[in-house]
N, C-alpha and C positions, 0 to 999 in steps of 0.2 A: 416601473423598474428603474433602479438607480443606475445611471449611465456610467458612473465611475468604474464599474466592474467590466464594462464593455471591452476594456483593453485585452483581457485574456481569461479564459477558463482553461486550466490545465488538467487534463484527464490522464492520470497515472495508471498504466496497465502493466501487466507482466506476461511472461511467456507461460504457456501451459506445460504440463509434464510431457505431452506429446510433442510440442515444439522443441523441448530440450532433447528428447530422444531422437528426433529427426536431425537435429543439429549434430548430435553425437554419432549417429549411424547412417547419415546421409539420405536415406529414403524411408518412406512410410513402411514399405515391405520389410526392410532390415530392422526397423524399430519393432514391428509386430513380431518378427521372428525372435528377437531378443527377449521381449516380454513373455511370449508364449513358451519359450525355452525355459524360462524361470518358473513356469507353471502359473503365471498370473493371467488375469482376464484382460486382454487387450481392449475389449469393447468398452471397459470403464474409462480408459484413456481417451477413446473417441468421443464418448458421451461428455466427459468433462470438458474437452476441447470445444465441442459444439456449443455447449451451454455458455462457456466463458466468452467465446467469440460473438455469440448472439447478444450477450449482455453488453459487451463493448460497443457493438453496433447500435443497440438501442440507446445506450447512455449517450453516445456521440450524437445521435439523432435528436434526442431531447435537449442536450446542452447547446446545440447550434442555434436553437431558438432564442437563446439569451446572449449571443455574441460569438466572438471568434474562439474556436476550440483548438488547443494544441494537444495532440495525443503524444504522450511521453512514456517510453518504455523505461522500466525501473533501472535498467543498466545505465541510463543516461542521467538519472536524477542527481548524482553527486556533482556533475559538471554543468547542470542547467542553472541559469540565472533566473530566479523567480522574481517577478515584479511585486512591489509592495502591496498592490491591490489585486493581485491574481486570486481567483477563487480556485482552490485545489480540490479535485474530486479523485479519490483513490478507489479503484475497482480491483479488489483482490482480497487477500487475507490480512489478519491483524498485523502480521510482520511487515507487510508492505506499507501499511499506514504508519507504523512506528518508524520504519526506516526512512520514509519520506519526510516525516516531521523533523528529523535531524537536520534537514537542509532548509527549513523554513524559518521565518521570523515574523510571527504575528499574522500570517495569512490564515484565512478560514479554510478548514479542511472538512470535507464531507466524506466519510467512510462508507462505502457501498459494498454490500455483500452480493456478489454475482451469482452465488449458488448456495442459498441457505440450507438446502437439503444435504449438502456436502460439508459445508464449513460453518462452525460457530464463529462468533466474532464479537468480542467486547468492544472493539474499536470500529465495528461495522454495524451500526444500528439501523442502517437504511438499506432498502432494496432499490433496484433500478426503477421500478414503478413509482417510487417516492420522489425521484429526482426533481420532477417539474415543480411540485409543491415546495420542496425544501429550498430549491434555488430561488424561486419567487420570494419566499419568506426571507431568505438570506439577503437578497438584493434590496428588499423593502425595509430591512433592519427589524423585522418582526420575528425572527427566528431566535429562540433561546440558544445560547451557545455555552459550551463547557470549556473552560480554560484548562489546558493540560500543560503541566510543567515538565520539561525534560530534566532528567537527572544527568549529571556529568561527573565522571570520576577521572581524576588525573593520576597517572601512574608515575612512579619515581623515574622511569626511563623516558619520560616525555610523551608517552602515548596517552590518548584520552578515549574514554568510552562514554557513549550517550545511550540513554534508555528512556522509554516511556513507562513501561510497567515495572520492570525489575532488572537487576543485574545478578549475575553469578560472579562472585569474587572469590577466587580460590584456585586450586590446582586444576589443571585440565582433566585430571582423573576423577574429579569430584570428591576427593578424600577431604577429611576435615582440614580446615585452614584457620590460621590465627592471623588476624590483621587488626589494624586500628583505623577507625573512620573518624575524620575530623570535619566539622562544619561550623561556621560562625564562631570560631575560637572555642568550640566544645569538642571534646574527644570521647 
């Protein structure tokens, strides 16, 4: 194993829908009441939460064999200072991978799908059970990597938008929009 990566493996995680409900309604019981009042199946929230948290635990257990692991919740990603040689493992949905990538600069990212039965994921080619092999290969420099280019759009009011897959440029109502795109002196 290449020791240069021993400085840190950053495991990016997210809250589940159940976590969000409990934060909003204060207790599991209140969250359950709210969901059932809407006519939805609360057991689905419980199953999703259990699978995700089990995946986080298993991923962390595997990753600690390779060095120090920093578990980082997505809400802290914009303020986190990533090291140049950090290995980033994102456990979640495609959007979490894409949003994490906005804050990186040439670090390796491993996208892991914690629940393939629930989520598809173009940016999540791996499962938790693949992590040991993938990380070993990455540290040994034997893992094929795909370079992903972030697209950046600068608006006339100074705002910038970054994207991995695509942007929607237009009115919030998704009505037809007319705009000009310029790149490398081409319009």
